[in-house]
C-alpha positions in Angstrom: 94.0 113.6 42.0 92.9 115.6 38.9 96.0 114.3 37.0 95.0 110.7 37.9 91.4 111.2 36.7 92.7 112.7 33.5 95.2 109.9 33.0 92.4 107.4 33.5 90.5 109.1 30.7 93.6 108.9 28.6 93.8 105.1 29.3 90.2 104.8 28.1 91.3 106.0 24.7 94.7 104.3 24.6 93.3 100.9 25.5 90.9 100.7 22.6 91.6 97.7 20.3 92.7 99.9 17.4 95.0 102.1 19.5 96.5 99.1 21.1 97.3 97.9 17.6 99.0 101.2 16.8 101.1 101.0 20.0 102.1 97.4 19.0 102.9 98.4 15.4 104.9 101.5 16.6 106.9 99.4 19.2 107.6 96.7 16.6 108.7 99.1 13.8 110.6 101.3 16.2 112.6 98.4 17.5 113.1 97.0 14.0 114.6 100.3 12.7 116.5 100.9 15.9 118.4 97.5 15.7 119.8 98.4 12.2 123.4 99.5 12.7 123.8 103.2 12.5 120.2 104.1 12.3 118.9 104.4 15.8 115.9 105.8 17.6 115.9 109.3 16.1 116.0 107.7 12.6 113.2 105.4 13.5 111.0 108.4 14.3 112.1 110.2 11.2 111.5 107.3 8.8 108.1 106.4 10.3 106.9 110.0 10.5 105.3 110.0 7.0 103.6 106.7 7.8 101.3 108.4 10.4 99.9 111.1 8.2 96.9 109.0 7.2 96.0 108.5 10.9 94.0 110.7 13.2 96.2 112.7 15.6 95.4 110.5 18.6 96.2 107.3 16.7 99.3 108.8 15.2 100.8 109.9 18.5 99.9 106.7 20.2 101.8 104.9 17.5 104.7 107.3 18.1 104.8 106.4 21.8 105.7 102.8 20.7 108.2 104.1 18.1 109.7 106.4 20.7 110.7 103.8 23.2 111.0 100.9 20.7 113.8 102.8 18.9 115.7 103.3 22.1 115.6 99.5 22.9 116.7 98.8 19.4 119.7 101.0 19.8 120.9 99.0 22.8 120.1 95.6 21.2 122.7 96.2 18.4 125.2 97.6 20.9 125.0 94.5 23.0 124.9 91.9 20.2 127.1 93.4 17.6 129.1 96.1 19.4 127.4 98.6 17.1 125.1 100.9 19.0 122.2 102.1 17.0 122.5 105.6 18.5 124.9 107.5 20.7 122.7 107.1 23.8 123.5 103.3 23.7 127.3 103.7 23.6 127.7 103.4 27.4 125.5 100.3 27.4 127.7 98.7 24.8 130.9 98.6 26.8 129.8 95.9 29.3 126.8 94.6 27.3 128.9 93.4 24.5 131.4 91.8 26.9 128.5 89.9 28.4 127.4 88.8 24.9 130.9 87.5 24.1 130.8 85.5 27.3 127.6 83.8 26.3 125.3 86.0 28.4 123.7 88.0 25.6 120.1 87.0 26.7 120.8 88.3 30.2 122.3 91.5 28.9 119.2 92.0 26.7 116.9 91.3 29.6 118.8 93.8 31.8 118.5 96.3 29.0 114.7 95.7 28.6 113.9 95.8 32.3 116.1 98.9 32.8 114.4 100.6 30.0 111.0 99.7 31.5 111.9 100.9 35.0 113.6 104.2 33.9 110.7 105.0 31.5 108.0 104.1 34.0 109.4 106.3 36.8 110.0 109.2 34.4 106.6 109.0 32.8 104.9 108.8 36.2 106.7 112.0 37.2 105.6 113.6 33.9 102.0 112.8 34.6 102.1 114.7 37.9 104.4 117.5 37.0 103.9 118.3 33.3 100.7 120.3 34.0 102.8 122.3 36.6 105.4 122.9 34.0 102.7 124.1 31.7 101.4 126.6 34.4 105.0 127.8 34.7 105.3 128.2 31.0 102.4 130.7 31.0 104.8 133.2 32.6 107.0 133.1 29.5 107.0 136.0 27.1 109.0 136.6 24.0 112.2 137.5 25.9 111.9 134.3 28.0 111.3 132.1 25.0 114.3 133.6 23.2 116.4 132.9 26.3 115.1 129.3 26.3 115.9 128.8 22.6 119.4 130.4 23.1 119.9 128.1 26.0 119.0 125.1 23.9 121.2 126.2 21.0 124.4 126.8 23.0 124.0 124.0 25.5 123.4 121.5 22.7 126.2 122.7 20.5 128.8 122.8 23.3 127.9 119.4 24.9 127.2 116.9 22.2 130.5 117.3 20.2 134.1 116.9 21.1 134.7 120.2 19.3 132.7 123.3 20.3 133.4 124.8 16.8 131.9 121.8 15.1 128.9 121.9 17.3 128.3 125.6 16.6 128.9 125.0 12.9 126.2 122.3 12.9 123.9 124.6 14.8 124.5 127.3 12.1 123.6 124.9 9.4 120.4 124.1 11.1 119.5 127.8 11.6 120.4 128.5 7.9 118.0 125.7 6.8 115.3 127.1 9.1 115.2 130.6 7.6 114.8 129.6 4.0 111.5 130.9 2.6 109.2 133.9 3.0 109.7 135.9 6.1 106.4 135.9 8.0 106.8 139.5 9.3 108.3 141.4 6.4 107.2 139.2 3.5 110.7 139.2 2.0 112.0 136.0 0.4 115.2 134.7 2.1 117.7 132.3 0.5 115.3 131.0 -2.0 117.3 131.9 -5.2 113.9 133.1 -6.6 112.8 129.5 -6.8 109.0 129.2 -6.1 109.5 125.7 -4.6 111.4 127.3 -1.7 109.0 130.1 -0.9 107.3 128.0 1.8 110.6 126.9 3.2 112.1 123.5 3.5 109.9 120.9 5.1 111.1 119.5 8.4 110.4 116.1 7.0 112.7 116.7 4.1 115.5 117.9 6.4 115.0 115.1 8.9 115.0 112.3 6.4 117.9 113.8 4.5 120.2 114.5 7.4 119.5 111.4 9.5 118.4 108.7 7.1 119.8 109.4 3.6 123.0 110.8 5.1 123.6 107.6 7.0 122.9 105.5 3.9 125.6 107.4 1.9 128.0 107.1 4.8 127.6 103.4 5.0 127.9 103.0 1.3 131.1 105.0 1.3 132.7 102.6 3.8 131.0 99.3 2.9 134.3 97.8 1.6 136.5 99.2 4.4 134.6 98.0 7.5 134.8 94.4 8.3 131.5 92.5 8.1 129.7 92.2 11.4 129.8 88.7 12.8 126.7 87.6 14.6 126.9 86.3 18.2 124.9 83.3 19.0 122.0 84.2 21.3 120.8 81.4 23.4 119.8 80.7 26.9 117.2 82.3 29.2 116.0 85.8 28.3 115.4 86.7 32.0 117.4 87.4 35.1 118.1 85.1 38.1 117.2 86.5 41.6 120.9 87.2 42.2 121.3 89.1 38.9 118.1 91.1 39.6 119.2 92.1 43.1 122.6 93.2 41.7 121.0 95.2 38.9 118.2 96.9 40.9 120.3 99.5 42.6 122.0 100.4 39.3 118.6 100.8 37.6 117.4 103.2 40.3 120.7 105.2 40.3 120.6 105.4 36.5 117.0 106.6 36.7 118.0 109.3 39.1 120.6 110.5 36.7 118.3 110.5 33.7 115.2 112.2 35.1 116.6 115.8 35.4 118.4 115.6 32.1 115.1 115.2 30.2 114.3 118.8 30.7 117.8 120.2 30.1 118.6 120.8 26.4 121.9 119.0 26.2 121.1 117.1 23.0 119.9 113.8 24.3 120.7 111.1 26.8 124.5 110.9 26.2 125.5 112.9 29.2 123.4 111.0 31.9 124.1 107.6 30.4 127.9 108.2 30.7 127.5 109.7 34.1 125.5 106.7 35.3 128.1 104.3 33.7 131.0 106.2 35.3 129.3 106.1 38.7 128.8 102.4 38.6 132.4 101.9 37.5 133.7 103.9 40.4 131.5 102.0 42.8 132.7 98.7 41.3 136.3 99.6 42.0 135.6 99.6 45.7 134.2 96.0 45.6 136.3 93.0 46.6 135.8 91.4 43.2 135.4 94.2 40.6 133.3 93.1 37.6 133.8 96.0 35.1 135.7 94.9 32.1 134.4 91.3 32.6 130.8 91.9 31.6 129.3 93.7 34.6 125.5 93.6 34.6 125.4 97.0 36.4 127.3 98.5 33.5 124.3 97.7 31.4 121.5 98.4 33.9 122.5 102.0 34.9 122.9 103.6 31.4 119.8 101.9 30.1 117.7 103.2 32.9 119.3 106.6 32.6 118.6 106.8 28.8 115.0 105.9 29.0 114.3 108.1 32.1 115.8 111.0 30.1 113.5 110.2 27.1 110.5 110.0 29.4 111.0 113.4 31.0 112.0 114.8 27.6 108.4 114.1 26.5 107.2 116.1 29.5 109.4 119.1 28.6 108.1 118.8 25.0 104.5 118.7 25.9 104.6 121.4 28.7 107.2 123.8 27.4 107.3 123.1 23.7 111.1 122.6 24.2 112.8 119.7 22.4 115.8 118.6 24.4 117.1 116.0 21.9 117.1 115.3 18.2 114.3 112.7 18.7 112.2 115.2 20.6 112.8 117.8 17.9 111.3 115.3 15.3 108.4 114.7 17.6 107.8 118.4 17.7 107.8 118.5 14.0 105.1 115.7 14.1 102.9 117.9 16.3 103.4 120.8 13.9 102.4 118.7 10.9 99.0 118.2 12.6 98.7 121.9 13.4 99.4 121.5 17.1 102.0 123.5 19.1 103.3 121.8 22.2 103.3 124.2 25.2 101.1 125.4 28.0 98.0 125.9 25.8 98.2 122.3 24.5 96.9 121.0 27.9 93.9 123.3 27.6 93.1 123.1 23.9 93.9 119.4 23.3 93.6 117.6 26.6 92.2 114.4 25.0 95.3 114.1 22.8 97.8 114.9 25.6 96.4 112.5 28.2 95.9 109.7 25.6 99.6 110.2 24.6 100.8 110.1 28.2 98.7 106.9 28.9 100.0 105.3 25.7 103.6 105.9 27.0 102.8 103.5 29.9 101.1 101.0 27.5 104.1 101.3 25.1 106.6 100.5 27.9 104.6 97.3 28.9 104.2 96.4 25.2 108.0 96.7 24.7 108.8 94.5 27.7 106.4 91.8 26.6 107.6 92.0 23.0 111.3 92.2 23.4 112.2 89.9 26.3 111.3 86.7 24.3 111.9 88.0 20.8 115.2 89.9 21.2 117.1 87.1 19.3 114.9 87.7 16.3 116.2 91.3 15.8 119.7 90.1 15.4 118.6 88.1 12.3 117.9 91.4 10.5 121.6 91.6 10.1 121.6 88.6 7.8 120.1 90.8 5.1 123.0 91.9 2.8 123.9 95.5 3.4 123.4 96.6 -0.2 119.8 95.3 -0.2 119.1 96.7 3.3 120.2 100.2 2.7 118.8 100.3 -0.9 115.4 99.5 0.7 115.9 102.3 3.2 116.7 104.8 0.4 113.5 103.8 -1.5 111.5 104.2 1.7 113.0 107.7 2.3 112.0 108.8 -1.2 108.5 107.4 -0.9 108.0 109.0 2.5 109.2 112.5 1.3 107.2 112.3 -1.9 104.0 111.2 0.0 104.1 114.4 2.2 104.0 116.9 -0.7 103.9 115.1 -4.1 106.6 117.5 -5.2 109.6 116.3 -7.2 111.5 119.3 -6.0 111.4 117.8 -2.5 113.1 114.7 -3.8 116.0 116.8 -5.2 116.2 118.8 -2.0 116.4 115.7 0.2 119.2 114.3 -2.0 121.1 117.5 -1.5 120.5 117.5 2.2 121.4 113.8 2.4 124.8 114.6 0.7 125.3 117.3 3.3 124.5 114.8 6.1 127.1 112.5 4.6 129.8 115.2 4.6 129.0 116.1 8.2 129.3 112.5 9.3 132.5 112.2 7.3 134.2 115.0 9.2 132.7 114.3 12.6 130.1 117.0 12.9 127.2 116.3 15.4 123.7 116.1 14.0 121.6 117.0 17.1 122.4 120.7 16.9 121.1 120.8 13.3 117.8 119.4 14.3 117.6 121.7 17.3 118.4 124.7 15.1 115.8 123.7 12.4 113.0 123.3 14.9 113.8 126.1 17.4 115.3 128.6 14.9 111.9 130.1 13.9 110.8 130.3 17.6 114.1 132.1 18.5 113.8 134.6 15.6 110.1 135.3 16.2 110.6 135.8 19.9 113.6 138.1 19.4 111.8 140.3 16.9 108.6 140.4 19.0 110.6 141.4 22.1 112.4 144.1 20.3 109.3 145.5 18.7 107.4 145.6 22.0 110.3 147.4 23.7 110.9 149.9 20.9 114.3 148.4 20.1 115.5 148.4 23.8 117.9 145.4 24.1 117.6 145.3 27.9 114.2 143.7 27.6 116.1 140.4 26.8 117.4 140.3 30.4 114.5 142.1 32.2 112.9 139.2 34.1 114.1 136.7 36.8 113.4 133.8 34.4 115.8 135.1 31.8 118.4 135.7 34.4 117.9 132.1 35.7 118.2 130.6 32.2 121.3 132.6 31.3 122.8 131.7 34.7 122.2 128.0 34.1 123.6 128.3 30.6 126.8 129.9 32.0 127.1 127.0 34.4 126.7 124.5 31.6 129.4 126.2 29.5 131.8 126.5 32.4 131.3 122.9 33.3 131.8 121.7 29.7 135.1 123.8 29.4 136.3 122.5 32.8 135.6 118.9 31.8 137.4 119.2 28.5 140.4 120.9 30.1 140.8 118.2 32.7 140.4 115.5 30.1 143.2 117.0 28.0 145.4 117.4 31.1 145.0 113.7 32.0 145.7 112.7 28.4 148.9 114.7 28.4 150.1 113.1 31.6 
């Protein structure tokens, strides 16, 4: 009951006219960026992060609630309409969603996506309201050794799961960690990897890294292939943007099954919602094979419903893990953590005690944002497709200018513009050779936590390494990590074996 009363207080802040406006603006802009091919939800948060710096913390994070879910819906919109998912979490949705679009059922596919996003996000956010404070109480039991184990778990689990090559995943993680340690060491006072440049003594801003890797790197990647890839041809979007009773009854079990897949993955650092969305899609496909008239491959509505609900359920519980544990379980959550840090806030158990007004207003705004997205995107989904009528060279040139303005606005330093160009080129090289980007963001954000926790644990034990495995929590985390690694290896071995047959 205490959680409900606190949530009601959060609604009293979130439902003010100005904060409702910020939710609407966030949802609109998040979807607008998410529908652009190749950008996606994480890029929406990264690009719009500098925009919020002029707002108070409550207004800024309420706006981010809209951006957070709006970007996810935009990812799926492009996957359905153009067979070009805005982010990797929308890949599973694209398979059947684009087939529905080609058969003239694009509005129904978009409606299935929007309702699935609403159901998955609503259930997950409701669970966060009741269980995030409990997670925060559990987090009080964490010391330096436990936080190091948690960070190590996030590092290895992310690097091993999100890429087809474990080596590439670990290499991307190493790049993120290398960027994280640039600057003055807070304990010894020594400068590290600064080349004696005063501009690097404070380290590289997370904003510079995020915009460079995710936004500018994508712009360079698109520019390098603009004459190779065939132009995207728009699909006519007409008809009813809602579902019939029969379609709703068919999609409802898939929405619920997808949500069940997505909820637990929000608190597991596997790099995002890729795993649960594919698991949900695979389950629906296996169930479809047992039907008298299989629909998969012909535009199955359940092939859209399940992964959409799974992806948004994962994002909902990921917010709970971020608030209660300070643990970003995806690249988007890592950028949200950077946003908290820009305001001098550190997500974790103390956030609920020190900033309860902000936390509960943010949780309430997640509900408001979900409703806003449903109302906004059901009737206006065809509008987003018209963004593709903008010529690519104008579109991505505008994004580049926006990147530069956003970075310069945060520090007013020309050196940051040069650094973002260098990191953007690095992001382009990584895309060119198929390196995953999520481990970089996880490494940048959690690298300092891992280093500080390790050094504090070793200093408190007098250099005794056994302190790193001295508690049941560390044993549990390392045990789960071992299971994740074994499962990943087994899945890849079986996949190769089937391919060789």
